[in-house]
C-alpha positions in Angstrom: 14.4 -28.5 -19.1 14.7 -25.6 -20.6 14.6 -22.4 -18.0 15.6 -19.8 -21.3 12.3 -17.7 -21.2 11.9 -17.6 -25.5 13.1 -15.1 -27.6 9.7 -13.5 -29.2 8.4 -13.5 -25.3 11.9 -11.3 -24.6 11.0 -9.1 -27.4 7.7 -8.7 -26.5 8.6 -7.4 -23.0 11.2 -5.0 -24.1 8.2 -3.5 -26.6 5.9 -3.4 -23.4 8.9 -1.7 -20.9 9.1 1.0 -23.8 5.6 1.6 -24.2 5.5 1.8 -20.2 8.4 4.4 -20.3 6.6 6.2 -23.4 2.9 6.2 -22.7 2.8 5.9 -18.3 5.8 6.8 -16.9 4.6 10.5 -17.9 1.2 10.2 -16.4 2.4 8.6 -13.0 5.2 11.1 -12.9 1.7 13.9 -13.0 -0.9 12.5 -11.1 1.2 10.4 -8.4 0.3 12.8 -5.5 -2.9 11.8 -6.1 -2.6 8.5 -4.0 -0.9 10.6 -1.0 -3.7 10.9 1.0 -5.9 9.3 3.1 -7.1 8.1 0.0 -6.3 8.3 -3.9 -8.4 11.0 -6.0 -10.3 8.7 -7.5 -12.4 11.1 -9.1 -9.1 12.7 -11.5 -7.7 8.9 -11.6 -10.9 7.5 -12.9 -10.2 8.9 -16.8 -6.3 8.3 -16.7 -6.8 5.0 -15.6 -9.6 4.7 -18.7 -6.9 6.2 -21.2 -4.0 4.0 -20.1 -6.8 1.1 -20.8 -7.0 2.5 -23.9 -3.6 3.4 -25.0 -2.8 -0.1 -23.8 -5.5 -2.1 -25.6 -4.5 0.1 -28.7 -0.5 -1.4 -28.7 -1.8 -4.9 -28.2 -0.6 -5.2 -24.9 -3.9 -5.2 -22.5 -6.1 -8.2 -23.2 -2.5 -10.0 -25.5 -3.8 -13.4 -23.6 -7.5 -13.1 -25.3 -7.6 -15.1 -28.2 -7.2 -13.2 -31.7 -11.3 -13.2 -32.4 -11.7 -11.8 -29.4 -9.5 -9.0 -29.7 -5.8 -10.4 -28.5 -2.9 -11.7 -29.6 -3.4 -15.6 -28.2 -1.0 -14.8 -25.5 0.9 -17.3 -23.7 0.1 -18.0 -19.6 3.7 -17.5 -19.2 4.1 -15.0 -21.6 1.4 -12.6 -20.1 2.5 -13.5 -16.1 5.9 -12.0 -17.7 4.3 -8.7 -18.3 2.5 -8.5 -15.0 6.0 -9.2 -13.8 6.8 -6.6 -15.5 4.5 -4.1 -14.9 4.6 -4.4 -10.7 8.1 -4.6 -10.9 8.3 -0.8 -12.7 7.0 0.7 -9.4 4.8 2.7 -11.3 0.6 2.9 -9.7 -0.4 3.1 -13.0 1.3 0.5 -14.9 -1.3 -2.3 -13.7 -4.0 -0.3 -15.4 -1.7 -1.3 -18.7 -1.9 -5.0 -18.0 -5.8 -6.5 -17.2 -4.7 -9.6 -15.7 -4.8 -9.6 -12.6 -7.1 -7.1 -12.6 -10.7 -8.6 -13.5 -12.2 -5.3 -14.6 -10.4 -7.1 -18.2 -12.1 -9.5 -20.3 -12.0 -12.5 -18.4 -11.8 -16.0 -20.8 -15.2 -16.6 -19.2 -16.4 -14.5 -21.6 -15.7 -16.9 -24.1 -18.5 -19.1 -23.0 -21.2 -16.5 -24.5 -22.7 -17.3 -27.4 -20.6 -15.2 -30.3 -24.0 -12.7 -31.3 -23.3 -11.4 -27.8 -19.3 -11.0 -28.2 -19.8 -7.3 -29.4 -22.2 -6.4 -26.4 -19.8 -8.1 -24.0 -16.0 -9.4 -24.9 -14.7 -6.9 -27.2 -15.2 -3.4 -26.0 -13.7 -5.0 -23.4 -10.9 -6.0 -25.0 -10.8 -2.6 -26.5 -10.5 -1.3 -23.2 -13.7 0.6 -23.8 -15.9 -1.3 -21.4 -15.1 -2.7 -17.9 -16.7 -6.0 -15.9 -16.0 -7.4 -12.6 -15.9 -11.2 -11.1 -19.3 -11.2 -8.6 -19.0 -14.1 -6.8 -17.8 -13.2 -2.7 -21.1 -12.8 -0.5 -21.5 -11.7 3.1 -21.8 -15.5 4.0 -19.8 -17.1 1.1 -16.1 -16.1 1.0 -13.4 -18.9 0.7 -16.3 -21.3 0.9 -18.0 -19.9 -2.5 -20.2 -22.9 -2.9 -22.1 -21.2 -0.1 -23.0 -18.5 -2.0 -27.3 -17.7 -1.0 -28.1 -15.4 -4.9 -30.5 -16.9 -6.5 -31.6 -17.3 -10.4 -34.9 -18.3 -11.5 -36.0 -19.3 -15.0 -38.9 -17.5 -16.8 -39.9 -18.2 -19.4 -37.0 -16.3 -21.5 -35.4 -14.7 -18.7 -33.2 -16.0 -15.8 -34.6 -13.6 -12.6 -32.1 -12.9 -9.8 -31.8 -12.0 -6.5 -28.8 -11.5 -4.1 -26.2 -9.6 -2.6 -22.4 -9.8 -3.7 -19.7 -8.0 -1.6 -16.0 -7.3 -1.7 -16.2 -7.1 -6.0 -12.9 -5.6 -7.2 -14.1 -2.4 -9.8 -18.0 -2.8 -8.5 -17.8 0.8 -8.6 -17.3 1.2 -12.4 -18.1 -2.4 -14.2 -20.9 -1.9 -17.4 -21.4 -5.9 -16.2 -21.0 -8.3 -14.4 -20.5 -11.8 -14.3 -22.9 -13.5 -11.5 -22.3 -16.2 -9.5 -25.6 -17.9 -9.0 -27.6 -20.6 -7.1 -29.7 -22.5 -9.8 -30.5 -25.8 -7.9 -30.2 -25.4 -4.5 -29.6 -29.8 -4.2 -26.2 -29.6 -6.1 -25.3 -26.0 -5.4 -21.3 -27.1 -6.9 -21.8 -29.9 -8.3 -23.9 -28.9 -11.5 -26.4 -26.3 -9.3 -24.4 -22.7 -9.9 -24.3 -21.1 -12.5 -22.8 -17.9 -13.4 -24.4 -15.3 -15.9 -23.8 -11.7 -17.5 -25.7 -9.1 -15.8 -25.4 -5.5 -17.7 -25.2 -2.5 -14.9 -28.5 -1.4 -15.3 -30.0 -4.6 -13.6 -27.8 -4.4 -10.4 -27.7 -1.4 -7.7 -24.6 -0.5 -6.3 -23.9 -0.6 -2.6 -21.3 2.0 -0.5 -17.5 1.6 -1.1 -16.0 -0.7 1.1 -12.4 0.8 2.0 -9.6 -1.5 2.6 -5.6 -1.1 3.4 -4.9 -1.1 -0.5 -5.1 1.4 -3.2 -8.0 -0.4 -5.3 -11.5 -0.5 -3.1 -14.3 -2.8 -3.7 -17.9 -2.4 -3.5 -21.4 -3.6 -2.7 -23.8 -4.9 -5.5 -27.2 -5.9 -4.8 -29.7 -7.4 -7.4 -33.1 -7.1 -6.6 -35.0 -9.1 -9.6 -32.8 -8.2 -11.7 -33.8 -10.0 -15.4 -31.8 -11.1 -17.8 -31.6 -13.0 -21.0 -31.8 -16.7 -21.2 -29.1 -16.5 -23.9 -27.0 -14.9 -20.8 -25.8 -17.8 -19.3 -22.0 -18.4 -19.7 -21.6 -22.0 -21.1 -24.4 -24.3 -19.5 -26.6 -24.0 -17.0 -25.1 -25.5 -13.4 -21.8 -25.5 -15.0 -20.8 -22.3 -13.8 -18.5 -23.8 -10.7 -16.6 -25.7 -12.9 -16.7 -23.0 -15.9 -14.3 -20.5 -13.6 -12.8 -23.5 -12.8 -10.9 -24.1 -15.1 -9.6 -20.6 -15.4 -8.5 -20.7 -11.4 -4.9 -21.6 -12.4 -3.9 -19.4 -14.9 -5.3 -16.6 -12.6 -3.3 -18.0 -9.2 -0.3 -17.4 -12.0 -0.8 -13.9 -12.6 -1.6 -13.3 -8.6 2.0 -15.1 -8.2 3.8 -12.7 -10.9 2.0 -9.3 -9.5 4.0 -11.1 -6.1 7.3 -11.5 -7.5 7.0 -7.7 -9.7 6.5 -6.3 -6.3 8.7 -7.9 -4.5 11.9 -7.3 -7.1 10.7 -3.6 -7.1 10.9 -2.9 -3.1 14.6 -5.1 -3.0 15.8 -2.8 -5.7 14.7 0.3 -3.9 15.9 -0.9 -0.5 19.6 -2.2 -2.1 19.6 1.7 -3.7 18.9 3.1 -0.1 21.6 1.2 1.4 24.0 1.6 -0.4 23.5 5.8 -0.5 21.9 6.3 3.1 25.1 6.9 6.0 24.5 5.5 9.0 27.1 6.6 11.8 29.7 7.3 9.4 29.5 4.5 6.7 26.4 2.9 4.3 23.7 0.9 5.7 25.0 -1.4 3.1 28.3 -2.1 5.3 26.1 -3.5 8.3 25.2 -6.8 8.5 21.9 -5.9 10.1 20.8 -4.2 6.5 22.5 -6.5 4.2 22.0 -10.1 5.3 18.0 -9.8 5.3 18.1 -8.4 1.9 20.7 -10.9 0.9 17.2 -13.3 1.9 15.3 -10.9 -0.2 17.3 -12.0 -2.9 16.8 -15.7 -2.5 12.9 -15.6 -1.7 12.7 -13.6 -5.0 14.4 -16.6 -7.0 12.1 -18.7 -5.1 9.0 -17.4 -6.1 9.8 -16.9 -9.6 10.6 -19.8 -10.8 7.6 -21.3 -9.2 5.4 -18.8 -11.1 7.4 -19.7 -14.3 6.7 -23.3 -13.9 3.0 -23.3 -13.1 2.9 -20.6 -16.0 4.1 -22.9 -18.6 2.5 -26.1 -16.9 -0.5 -24.5 -17.8 0.2 -23.5 -21.4 1.4 -27.4 -21.5 -1.3 -29.6 -19.6 -4.5 -30.7 -20.5 -6.3 -31.5 -17.1 -6.7 -28.5 -15.0 -6.8 -30.6 -11.5 -3.4 -31.8 -12.2 -2.3 -28.1 -11.3 -4.5 -27.3 -8.7 -2.1 -28.5 -6.5 1.0 -26.3 -8.1 -1.6 -23.8 -8.6 -2.1 -23.3 -4.8 1.9 -24.0 -3.9 2.4 -20.6 -5.9 -0.7 -18.9 -4.6 0.5 -19.1 -1.5 4.3 -19.2 -1.4 4.6 -16.0 -4.1 2.6 -13.6 -1.5 3.6 -14.8 2.1 7.1 -14.3 0.6 6.9 -11.7 -1.0 5.1 -9.9 1.5 8.1 -10.7 3.9 10.2 -9.1 1.3 8.5 -5.8 1.5 8.6 -6.4 4.8 12.1 -6.0 5.3 12.5 -3.8 3.0 10.4 -1.3 4.4 12.4 -1.6 7.5 15.7 -0.3 5.8 13.9 2.6 4.9 12.8 3.4 8.4 10.4 6.2 9.6 10.6 6.7 5.8 9.0 3.3 4.7 6.3 4.2 6.6 5.4 6.9 4.3 2.9 7.4 1.5 4.9 8.9 -0.9 8.0 6.2 -0.3 8.4 3.5 -2.2 7.5 0.7 -0.6 4.4 1.4 1.7 2.2 1.0 -1.1 3.3 -2.5 -1.8 3.6 -4.0 2.0 -0.3 -3.1 1.7 -0.9 -4.3 -1.4 1.1 -8.1 -1.0 -1.3 -7.5 2.4 -4.3 -8.0 0.3 -3.2 -10.3 -2.1 -2.6 -13.0 1.1 -6.6 -12.8 1.5 -8.0 -12.5 -2.2 -8.1 -15.1 -5.1 -8.2 -17.4 -2.0 -6.7 -16.7 1.0 -3.2 -18.7 2.2 -5.3 -20.9 4.1 -7.2 -22.0 1.8 -4.2 -22.8 -0.2 -2.8 -24.8 2.3 -5.9 -26.5 2.8 -5.5 -28.0 -0.9 -2.2 -28.2 -0.6 -2.7 -31.1 2.1 -5.6 -32.6 0.5 -2.9 -33.1 -2.8 -0.8 -35.2 0.2 -3.9 -37.2 1.1 -4.3 -35.3 4.7 
């Protein structure tokens, strides 16, 4: 086993770090206060985030994981995970806009299953940061049990007619189009009866914004007799569920990498605070009640790191995604749960300051709490892990 990061990925990380400091940090400092109120100032931040996407795409970072013919670099899952980790560890809220995963606003590899003549409309503009998309799977009656979706698609000549209601859709507010999962065979459902479609925004209605505890808020989408051409099917009819599953493992790696970076940022901030803050005549770090929880957090972070890197390596080198599914669930479960525990300990070190919106840890704790639910809740990951044990 060789645990060294390849030299070319180390060089890429250094280049990305330079980009973040040069291009993103000034914007972070200028717009930091827009995040401090009851909710981020979305009208002010939306054009800033779009500008960051465009800048990062021009530098080759934003969609680096996409193949070259689709506007990327063909970067490995390990390489992409490292960039996601570094963006999160920078502590800059706006840095996550510079790298598409795990944000579904960026190009999904699912788009590569579209016919080539549609790439100019749906693939290349998203890879360049000019357009964004969303991933419309979740419904009011279908969350973790995704095969229970009720949205339907019926063939009508050269078109498909889609009806249904999606919610908790990240970037649903701004997306230029959606990848929509709909039932095309009610009897087969997940076993060949769910199809993925590309649906432009003029074919769906956006409902209310759904405010949650993180700084990114999902939206409702309504499909009322939405019509899309027959060639807007992603992959094969009925195989949408399987198409999505093919990219599930890399998504787990990216969620793990984001959790890792956020935990590292929180620990760095808490460690610096413990060294400089005094109480009762000595630095906080001289108290085991402070130093021991931070030491435990360091151990937890290293465990998260190697789970994430190992999963990314397996996705890059293994041919069968089903063989990796257990590792993917372990990584998603452990990284989000333990990173949240790390951030909670770090917030405690800051005391009252840790509870403040303008503090360094409060937003991290909120975001990590969200990550324990989205992209497959922790309990669903435990269910998958249990099945790998034959339970």
